[in-house]
N, C-alpha and C positions, 0 to 999 in steps of 0.2 A: 504493500500500500504506500502511495506517495505521501510525502509530508503535507500537512494541511496548509492552506494559505495563512499568512501572518495574522496574528490575533485570533487564530482558530476560527476564522469566519469563512463564509463562502467568498469566492472571488467577487470583486466589486468593480467591474468595468463601468466607466462613466460615459462611454460612447453611446450617443443616441441611436436607436434602431435606424437602419438605413432607410426604411420606408417613410420615416418621419423627418429625416435629416433636411431635405430640401425645404420643407415648410418651415422648420425651425430656423434655418439659415435666412430665409426671407424675413422672418420676424426679427432676427438679430440685426438685420440691416437698418432697422428703425431705432436701434438703441445707441446710446453714447458708447463710443469705442475706447478701449484701453489697449495701447500697444504693449506687447510683451518683448522682453529680451529673448535671445535665442535659447538661453538656459530655461527661462520660464516656459517657453513654448515646448521645449523637450519634456519638461515636467508635466505640462498639461497633456501631452500625448501619452506619457506613462500612466497618468491617471485614467485616461480614456481607455487604454487597453487592459486596465486592471492590475498593472504591475505594482502600483502603490496601494493595493488593498491593505487595510480597510479605510483609507482616507477617502473623504467625500469632496475634497476640494483643497484650496490653499489655506494654510494654517493661520489661526488667530494669534493674538499677542501672547497669551499664556503658553500656548503650545510652542510658539517660536522661541520664547525665552527658556522654557523647560527643555526643549530640544537642544538648545545651545549648551545649557549648563548641566542637565540631568539625563540626557539621552532619552527623553520621553515626551509624549504629548500631554495635554491638560488632563486627559482621562487615564494616564498611567501607561499607555501603550508605548512599548520600546520603539524609539525612532531616533536615528543618530545624526541626521542632517535636516535642517529646515526646508520645507517645501512651501515657498512663499511667492507672492506676486507684488512687485514694487511699483511705486507710482511717485511722481514728483509732488512737491508740496502744493504747487499751484493747481495741479490736476486733482489732487485729493480734496481740495476745498470745494470743488464742483460736484463731488460725489456724495450722495445721501445714503444713509443706512437704510437697507431694504430695497435699494435700487438694483435693477438687473442691468448689467453692462455687457457689451460684446468684447471678446478678447481677440485681438488681431496680431499678426506678425508685423514686421517693420514696413511691409508694403501695403498694409491695410486689409489683407485677406483674413476673413473671420474664421477662427478655429473653435470657438466655443462661447459660452456665456457664464457669467458669475453673478450670483445673488449676494450682494454686499451685506455682510453681517457685522464686520468690523473694519475700521481703518485706524492704523496706529503707527506711531513713529518708532523707528528701530535704532538701536545702538550698533552701528556698523562695526566699530572696533571690537565690541564684545563678540559679535558673530565671527569676525575674522580670527580673533585670538583663540576662541574656543574650537571652531571648526577646522581652521587651517594651521593653528599653532604659530601664526606669524602675522605681523602687520606689514610685511614687506610688499610694497605696491608692485614689485616685479613678479610676485606669485600670481599666476593667471586667475586663480579663484578669488584672491584678495582684490585684484584689479576689478573683477566683475562686480563684487559686492560694493566696493567703494565708489564705483561710477553709476550704480543704480539709484533709483529714487530713494528719498529718505523715509517715505511712508510705505506701508504694506496694506493691501486690501485682502480681506479674508472672507471665505464663505464657500458654499457648495458650487460645483461647476457642472456644466453639461458640455460634453465634447461633441462638436458637429462636423469636424473635418480632420482627416488623418494626413492631409498633405500628399506628397508624392510617394511616401514610403510603400504603401501596398502595391502600387504599379511599378515603381522603380526597382523594388526588391521583392518581386513576386516569388513566392515559395520560400523566401528567407525571412520576411517580416512576419514573425509568428507571435501571436498573443499568448498569455499564460494558459488560457483555456486550450489553445491548440497544441502547445508543447506538452501539456499534461495528457492530452489525447494520444499524442505520438508515443510518449513514454509508456502509457498503459498498453497500447497496441504492441509495443516491443517487449512487454512483460518486464519492464524495468521498474523496480521499486526504490532502488538507490541510484541517484544520478548526480554526477559531479558537473558543476558549471566551470568552464574555463573562460574567464573574462579576457577580452583582448581588444586593443585599439591598434594593433600592429599586425603585419603578416607574421606567421609563426616560423621562427627559426628553430634550430636543433634543440636549444634549451627549452623553448615552449613545448616542442614535440615530446621531449623527455618528461616534463611535468604532466602533460596530458596523458601520457601512457601509464605513468604511475597511478593517476586517478582511475584509469580504466581497469587496472589491476585490483583496485579497492572497491569500485562500484560496478553496477550492472551496465552503465552506459555513461557517455560523456556528451554534454551540450557545449559546443564551442560557440560562445555568445559574443557576437560582434557589436561594437559600438557603431551606430549609424548616424548619431547626432554630430554636431559641430565639434571639431578637434582644434588643437593648437597648430599654428603655422609650421609647415614642414612635415606634418604627419601624412601618411600615404592614404589616398582616397579609399572609401569603403569598397567601391566596386573592384578595385585592384586587389585589396586585401582578400575579398571574398574569392576571387579567382585563384589567388595564390594558396589559400587554405583548402579550397576544393581540390587542387592538384596534390597537395600534401596528403589529404585524407584518402584520396583515390589510390595513391601509389604506396603509402606507407602505414596505413591503418587497416586492421582486420575489418572487412565489411560487417556492418551491423553493430559496430561498437561506438560510433560517434555520429552526431548530426550537427549541422551548422545552422544557426539562426542569428537574426539581428534585431536590435531594439533601438528606440530613438533617443536615448538619453544623451545629454551633453556632459562630457567629463568635467568634474570640478577640480580634479587633482588634489583632493583633500587627504590623500594617504590613508592613515588608519581609520579615520571616520568614514571615508568612502568605501573602504573594505567592508565595514559593517553594513552600509547601505546596499552594497552589491550582494551580500549574503541575504539580506532581508528581502529584496525583491526577487532574488533567485528562488527563495522559498515559495513565492507566489507562482513562479514558473514551474514549480514541482521538483526543484533540485534539493537533494538532501545534503549536498556538500558543495563547497566553493574552494577551488584551488587558490591558495594564497602563497605566492612566491616572494621573491625579493622586491622590496619597495613597491608593493601593490598600490596602484593608483597614485603613485608619487610623481614628483617633478623636481628637477634640480637636486639640491642637497637639503631640502627642508625636513626630511624624515629619515630616521635610521633605517637600514635595510630590512630590519625585522620588526619595526614598530607595528606594522599591520598584523603580525602574528600575536604580539603581546596584548593588543587591545581586546582580543577575544577572551582573554583570561581576566580582564578587568571589568567585564560587564556581568550582571547576574546570569546564572547558568540557564535560567528559563527564558532568557530574552529572545532567543532565536531557535528554531528547529534546525535550520540549515547550519551545518558545522563547517569549520575551516579544515582543509587539508593543508597543513603547514609544511612547506617543502623548502629545503635549504637551497642555496645558490647552486644552479646547475652549470656545468662546464664540460668541454671535451677534454678527457684525460689521455695524454699520450702514454702515461705509465700503465693505466688500466685498459687502454685500448678501446675507449668508447665514451659515451655520455655518462656522467656520474654527478654526485653531489659531495659536499664535504662530509656527509655522514656515511658515504658508501665507498669512498676512494681516498687512500692516504697520500695522494700526490701533493707536491708543493706547487707554489705558483709557477715555477720554472717549467713544470711538466703539464701545465694546463693551458687551454685556449679558452679565455673568457669570452662569452657570447652575449651580445646585447643588441637591441633594436637600434640604438643610437649608432653603434659602430657599423651595423649592416647598412644603415642609410648613408653613412659617410663613404663606405666602400662603393656603393652604387652611384652616389653623386660624383665621386672622383674617378669613376671608371676603373676602379681597382678590381682585380680578380677576387672572387668570393670562394674561400675553400669549402670543399664538401663537408668538412667537419663543422662548418659554421651554419650552412643552410643547404637544403636539398636543391639539386640542380634544376628540377622542374619549377621550384619556387623562384629561384634566382632568375630564370629565363623570363618569367612573367614580370618580375619587378624591374629587370633590366630594360624591357620594352617600355615600361612606364617612364623610367628615368630618361631614356633616349628620346621619348616623344615630347618631353617638356620643353 
């Protein structure tokens, strides 16, 4: 039996039924509009597909504050990162409590509606310090918070538009209900999620195969939302991972899917959020490797491991698979970790997405020990076409 959705509830997708969507969109065109940032739009889409079950919309002030300081919502539900909608002070003065507003992207396209139950001013420094552990404006998550509006709007939402995702990523853009159906069809009761925003190199492959040894199956879960500059586009990553799975995984052990979140690069906190919504997708485990969801040197390499031991044991059903740094060992003759191979640094090839991108950008040869040739071929074509 698969793990239950978070909060032991039923899945709670907030996407309006397709038959009623056009009518509701026409009504929304008559409402005052609130533009969302790309991160807020990605959160709205996650609410729509049911990935943020059991939330019914954007968080109120008490939930925002408790989420920042206590990892919970106002009703005690474990939640590690605020899901909020920002607005400027001038715009906030125009909005009334009880008003229904249309939620749009930067181009004015309507994605949903919000019934305003609260509007409140936030302490941006508190949020950044608690969630990102830094106030450095160079951190992409901090930069996002510090440039957003100073007020938040809160209340239940109705999602009316999924954007390009279902058509652009047909067969890949899977909602929690759909992944659960696939897992059950495959007779998987334990499933590990492998979070990725990069093409999978040999280190990723090694971690994924450890997870397959432990669980019935593996969900390779691609980030389809906005990334930071220099990251490889989703469609290229998807093709590269397809080639890897087809050539180097046992058939029937892994599936690939994508979801619309925008990375926050919040390190340990984000690792908890990744585990939480993977529970809604039906995953019993989350692979947590080195510097999970990190950026730069803001977090220690295993801070995302440690944080799972710092929360109450009943916070999440989805548990971490904590795996040491993986590398190619010339001493042991293959992929290994610090727990499985006694080699020293001089006998290791350390593998990272950053180094892979450097080699591809510079036209350097990529060793087979670093990445599979079928994967490199796809990535090389992308870099040559830029």
